[in-house]
C-alpha positions as CSV (number, residue, x, y, z in Angstrom):
1,S,0.0,0.0,0.0
2,T,1.2,3.5,-0.7
3,L,0.3,7.1,-0.1
4,L,1.1,9.6,-2.8
5,H,0.9,13.3,-1.7
6,K,1.1,16.6,-3.5
7,L,4.0,18.9,-2.5
8,G,2.9,21.9,-0.6
9,Y,3.9,24.8,-2.8
10,L,2.4,26.9,-5.5
11,T,3.7,27.7,-9.0
12,C,2.3,29.9,-11.7
13,N,3.1,27.6,-14.6
14,S,1.8,24.1,-13.8
15,Q,2.7,22.8,-17.3
16,S,6.4,23.3,-16.6
17,R,6.5,21.1,-13.5
18,T,7.6,17.5,-13.7
19,M,5.7,14.7,-11.9
20,S,8.4,14.5,-9.2
21,E,8.0,18.2,-8.5
22,I,4.3,17.9,-7.8
23,S,4.1,14.6,-5.9
24,Y,6.1,12.5,-3.5
25,L,5.9,9.1,-1.9
26,S,5.0,9.8,1.8
27,H,4.4,6.2,3.0
28,A,4.9,2.7,1.7
29,R,4.3,-0.8,3.0
30,Y,4.3,-4.1,1.2
31,G,4.2,-7.8,1.8
32,K,2.1,-10.9,1.4
33,D,-1.5,-11.6,2.4
34,K,-3.3,-14.8,3.2
35,V,-0.2,-17.1,3.2
36,R,-1.7,-20.5,4.3
37,V,0.3,-22.3,6.9
38,F,-0.5,-25.8,8.1
39,R,2.0,-27.4,10.5
40,V,2.0,-30.8,12.2
41,V,4.3,-31.1,15.2
42,R,4.9,-34.7,16.3
43,D,5.7,-35.6,19.9
44,G,6.0,-39.3,19.6
45,A,2.4,-40.7,19.0
46,W,0.9,-37.3,20.2
47,H,0.5,-34.9,17.2
48,N,-0.3,-31.2,17.4
49,V,-1.7,-29.2,14.5
50,V,-2.2,-25.6,13.6
51,E,-3.7,-23.9,10.6
52,Y,-3.1,-20.3,9.9
53,N,-3.7,-17.6,7.4
54,V,-0.7,-15.2,7.7
55,T,-0.2,-11.7,6.5
56,A,3.4,-10.3,6.6
57,L,4.0,-6.7,5.7
58,V,7.1,-4.5,6.1
59,E,8.1,-0.9,6.2
60,G,11.6,0.7,5.9
61,D,13.9,2.2,3.3
62,I,12.0,0.8,0.4
63,E,10.8,3.9,-1.4
64,T,13.2,3.3,-4.4
65,S,11.3,0.1,-5.3
66,Y,8.4,2.5,-6.1
67,T,10.1,5.6,-7.3
68,K,13.1,4.1,-9.2
69,A,11.8,0.6,-9.9
70,D,14.7,-0.7,-7.8
71,N,13.9,-4.3,-6.6
72,T,17.2,-4.7,-4.7
73,V,15.4,-3.4,-1.5
74,V,12.5,-5.9,-1.9
75,V,12.4,-8.9,0.5
76,A,10.2,-11.9,-0.3
77,T,8.0,-11.8,2.8
78,D,6.4,-15.2,2.2
79,S,9.8,-16.8,2.9
80,N,8.8,-17.2,6.5
81,L,9.8,-19.4,9.5
82,A,6.7,-21.7,9.5
83,K,8.9,-24.8,9.0
84,T,11.6,-24.1,11.6
85,S,10.1,-21.9,14.3
86,P,9.8,-23.7,17.6
87,H,6.9,-21.2,18.4
88,V,4.6,-22.1,15.5
89,L,2.0,-23.7,17.7
90,H,1.5,-20.4,19.6
91,P,0.2,-17.6,17.3
92,E,1.4,-14.6,19.4
93,R,4.9,-16.1,19.8
94,F,5.1,-17.1,16.2
95,A,4.1,-13.6,15.1
96,L,6.8,-12.1,17.4
97,H,9.4,-14.5,16.0
98,L,8.5,-13.8,12.4
99,G,8.4,-10.1,12.8
100,T,11.6,-9.9,14.8
101,H,13.4,-12.0,12.2
102,L,12.3,-9.7,9.4
103,V,13.4,-6.4,11.1
104,S,16.6,-8.0,12.4
105,K,17.9,-9.8,9.3
106,Y,17.4,-6.9,6.9
107,A,19.1,-3.7,7.9
108,H,16.8,-1.5,5.8
109,L,13.6,-2.7,7.2
110,K,12.2,-0.8,10.3
111,K,8.8,-2.3,11.0
112,A,7.1,-5.6,10.4
113,F,3.3,-6.1,10.6
114,I,2.2,-9.7,11.2
115,T,-1.4,-10.9,11.2
116,I,-2.3,-14.5,12.0
117,E,-5.8,-15.9,11.7
118,Q,-6.0,-19.3,13.4
119,L,-8.6,-21.8,12.4
120,R,-10.1,-24.2,14.9
121,W,-9.0,-27.8,15.2
122,Q,-10.0,-29.9,18.3
123,R,-9.1,-33.4,19.1
124,I,-11.9,-36.0,18.6
125,P,-12.9,-37.5,21.9
126,I,-12.8,-41.3,21.9
127,A,-14.6,-43.4,24.6
128,Q,-12.2,-45.9,26.3
129,G,-14.9,-48.3,27.2
130,E,-18.5,-48.4,28.4
131,G,-19.1,-45.8,31.1
132,Q,-15.6,-44.4,30.7
133,T,-14.9,-40.7,30.1
134,P,-13.9,-40.1,26.5
135,K,-10.2,-39.1,26.0
136,P,-8.8,-36.8,23.2
137,H,-7.4,-38.8,20.3
138,S,-3.7,-38.4,19.7
139,H,-3.9,-37.6,16.0
140,A,-7.5,-37.2,14.8
141,F,-9.2,-33.7,14.8
142,Y,-12.5,-32.0,14.0
143,R,-13.5,-28.4,13.5
144,D,-15.8,-27.4,16.3
145,G,-16.7,-23.9,15.1
146,E,-16.1,-21.3,12.4
147,D,-14.9,-18.6,14.7
148,T,-11.2,-17.7,14.4
149,R,-8.5,-16.5,16.8
150,V,-6.7,-13.4,15.4
151,V,-3.3,-12.0,16.3
152,E,-1.9,-8.7,15.0
153,A,1.7,-7.8,15.9
154,E,3.6,-4.7,15.0
155,I,7.4,-5.2,15.5
156,D,9.0,-1.8,15.7
157,A,12.8,-1.4,15.2
158,T,12.8,2.3,14.3
159,A,14.7,3.2,17.5
160,G,17.4,0.6,16.6
161,K,17.8,-3.1,16.2
162,D,18.7,-3.4,19.9
163,K,15.6,-1.5,20.9
164,I,12.8,-3.5,19.3
165,V,9.3,-3.1,20.8
166,A,6.3,-5.3,19.9
167,H,2.8,-4.0,20.0
168,V,0.3,-7.0,20.0
169,T,-3.4,-7.1,19.7
170,S,-5.3,-10.4,19.9
171,G,-8.8,-11.6,19.9
172,V,-11.5,-13.7,18.4
173,R,-13.7,-13.2,15.3
174,G,-17.1,-14.6,14.4
175,L,-18.0,-16.3,17.7
176,L,-21.7,-17.1,17.1
177,V,-23.8,-17.3,20.3
178,L,-27.5,-17.5,21.2
179,K,-29.7,-17.7,24.3
180,T,-33.4,-18.0,24.4
181,T,-34.2,-15.9,27.4
182,G,-32.4,-13.6,29.9
183,S,-32.5,-10.6,27.5
184,A,-34.7,-7.5,27.2
185,F,-34.7,-4.1,25.6
186,E,-37.0,-1.5,27.2
187,S,-37.2,2.2,28.1
188,F,-35.4,3.5,25.0
189,V,-36.2,6.7,23.3
190,R,-39.6,6.7,21.6
191,D,-40.6,9.4,19.1
192,E,-42.2,9.8,15.7
193,Y,-39.5,7.6,14.1
194,T,-39.7,4.7,16.5
195,T,-41.2,1.4,15.1
196,L,-39.4,-1.0,17.4
197,G,-41.5,-2.4,20.2
198,E,-40.3,-2.9,23.8
199,V,-39.7,-6.4,24.9
200,D,-38.9,-7.9,28.4
201,D,-38.0,-11.4,27.2
202,R,-36.4,-12.1,23.8
203,I,-33.9,-14.3,22.0
204,F,-30.4,-12.8,22.1
205,S,-28.0,-13.9,19.3
206,T,-24.9,-12.2,18.0
207,S,-21.6,-12.9,16.2
208,I,-18.9,-11.7,18.6
209,D,-15.7,-10.0,17.5
210,L,-13.3,-9.3,20.4
211,T,-9.9,-7.6,20.4
212,Y,-7.7,-6.8,23.3
213,K,-4.5,-4.8,23.2
214,Y,-1.5,-5.8,25.3
215,A,1.1,-3.5,26.9
216,P,4.2,-3.0,24.7
217,L,6.6,-5.8,24.9
218,P,10.4,-5.1,24.6
219,I,12.3,-7.6,22.5
220,P,16.0,-8.0,23.2
221,A,18.3,-8.0,20.2
222,P,18.7,-11.5,18.8
223,A,22.0,-13.2,19.7
224,D,22.4,-14.4,16.1
225,G,21.9,-10.9,14.8
226,E,19.1,-12.1,12.5
227,G,16.3,-13.4,14.7
228,K,16.3,-16.7,12.9
229,V,16.9,-18.2,16.4
230,F,14.5,-16.4,18.6
231,D,16.1,-16.5,22.1
232,F,13.5,-14.3,23.8
233,A,12.7,-16.4,26.9
234,P,10.9,-14.6,29.8
235,S,10.3,-16.5,33.0
236,A,6.9,-17.8,33.7
237,E,6.3,-15.0,36.2
238,Q,7.5,-12.3,33.7
239,A,5.4,-13.8,30.9
240,K,2.2,-14.2,32.8
241,G,-0.6,-12.2,31.2
242,T,1.6,-10.7,28.5
243,A,1.5,-11.3,24.7
244,W,4.0,-14.1,25.3
245,D,1.3,-15.8,27.4
246,G,-1.2,-15.4,24.6
247,D,-2.7,-18.9,24.8
248,A,-3.7,-18.6,28.4
249,V,-5.0,-15.1,28.0
250,A,-7.1,-16.2,24.9
251,A,-8.6,-19.0,26.9
252,V,-9.6,-16.7,29.8
253,A,-11.0,-14.0,27.4
254,R,-13.1,-16.6,25.6
255,D,-14.4,-18.1,28.9
256,I,-15.3,-14.6,30.3
257,T,-17.1,-13.7,27.0
258,L,-19.2,-16.9,27.0
259,E,-19.9,-16.8,30.8
260,V,-21.1,-13.2,30.9
261,F,-23.2,-13.8,27.8
262,A,-24.9,-16.8,29.3
263,L,-25.4,-15.5,32.9
264,D,-26.1,-11.8,32.4
265,E,-29.7,-10.7,32.6
266,S,-29.1,-8.5,29.7
267,A,-30.8,-5.1,29.6
268,S,-29.2,-4.3,26.3
269,V,-26.3,-5.5,24.1
270,Q,-24.3,-2.5,25.2
271,A,-24.7,-3.3,28.9
272,T,-23.7,-6.9,28.3
273,L,-20.6,-6.2,26.2
274,Y,-19.4,-3.6,28.8
275,K,-19.5,-6.2,31.5
276,M,-17.5,-8.6,29.3
277,A,-14.8,-5.9,28.7
278,Q,-14.7,-4.9,32.4
279,R,-14.0,-8.5,33.4
280,I,-11.1,-8.9,31.0
281,I,-9.5,-5.5,32.0
282,T,-9.9,-6.3,35.7
283,E,-8.4,-9.9,35.5
284,Q,-5.6,-9.3,32.9
285,Q,-3.2,-6.7,34.2
286,H,-1.2,-6.5,30.9
287,V,-4.3,-5.9,28.7
288,L,-4.6,-2.1,28.1
289,S,-7.8,-2.0,26.2
290,V,-10.7,-4.2,25.0
291,T,-13.0,-3.8,22.1
292,Y,-16.2,-5.8,21.4
293,K,-18.5,-5.8,18.4
294,L,-21.8,-7.6,19.0
295,P,-24.1,-7.0,16.0
296,N,-27.7,-8.3,16.6
297,K,-28.7,-11.4,14.7
298,H,-32.5,-11.0,15.0
299,Y,-34.9,-13.8,15.4
300,V,-38.3,-12.2,15.0
301,P,-41.4,-14.0,16.4
302,V,-44.3,-14.7,14.0
303,D,-47.6,-14.3,15.9
304,M,-49.6,-17.5,15.2
305,K,-52.7,-16.5,17.1
306,Y,-54.6,-16.4,13.8
307,I,-54.5,-20.2,13.8
308,G,-55.2,-20.6,17.5
309,I,-51.6,-21.0,18.7
310,D,-50.1,-18.7,21.4
311,N,-46.4,-18.8,20.5
312,M,-45.7,-15.2,21.8
313,S,-45.9,-16.1,25.5
314,P,-42.7,-17.8,26.6
315,Y,-44.2,-19.4,29.7
316,V,-47.3,-21.0,28.2
317,I,-47.0,-24.8,28.6
318,F,-46.2,-26.6,25.4
319,A,-45.9,-23.3,23.5
320,S,-42.9,-22.7,21.4
321,F,-41.4,-19.8,19.6
322,V,-41.6,-19.8,15.8
323,C,-39.3,-17.2,14.4
324,L,-38.1,-15.8,11.2
325,Y,-34.3,-15.3,10.9
């Protein structure tokens, strides 16, 4: 992506100016989008899998590739570390490794922007015998939802290759939820434009997008000078709740989201998502901000009294809701 700006001066004879006199390249960033990564990590008979869509973009001293058609400053950003990184099973750590490698190996690159979308794979539970609790299979998986975990990492080396700072945002996208009661919407503004009726008991369904931003994470200069070997290794206490601890934070954020959605006697979507965000901020000391998007997925009841069926009263015995989606 590029930004091309006009120079801020005037001249009387516009026809005499060259293109370089009336415009300049103010910003440039390039890379690869939607690089598919599937990795199997075998630990004896126990196999682990991850599937990612990865975007890798870079900034730096690359303007001549635009202004002079000089490809000597262009790095093939899809030549990534998916095959060799020991952190590939953990999306935040993998993003940190990949971004640090790009800005450390190439002197003219100042920033790397890594986005990882992780698709869901869960182990298939297999019963060990009659009456026994099923156990996860060692190498068979199924997809248990279409929601994805998303990580965005900006690796900034503009202050120097020994002063790298990572800015990481993580979250979940497209988490579809529904509950059949425990939701209302009343006492809102009513005027000549209002057609929406008040309701004290309704179906609440939404597709949740959640993002949470971590505190900046300083990355020490790689010992090999290139970041191919990522020797960043904070202690468990130092890492707790930071971007390096992304798997644990993601699990807590997901649990909070689902628990509040299920248990809150929702007065509105706004009130419910605010409670979700408060919980995450309170329980995760290294999370600086939380953003939720909960667009309503409406299920509108169809009144069937015209055929003698009361489907509009939730507590009528044997009645049921018939809805249009």
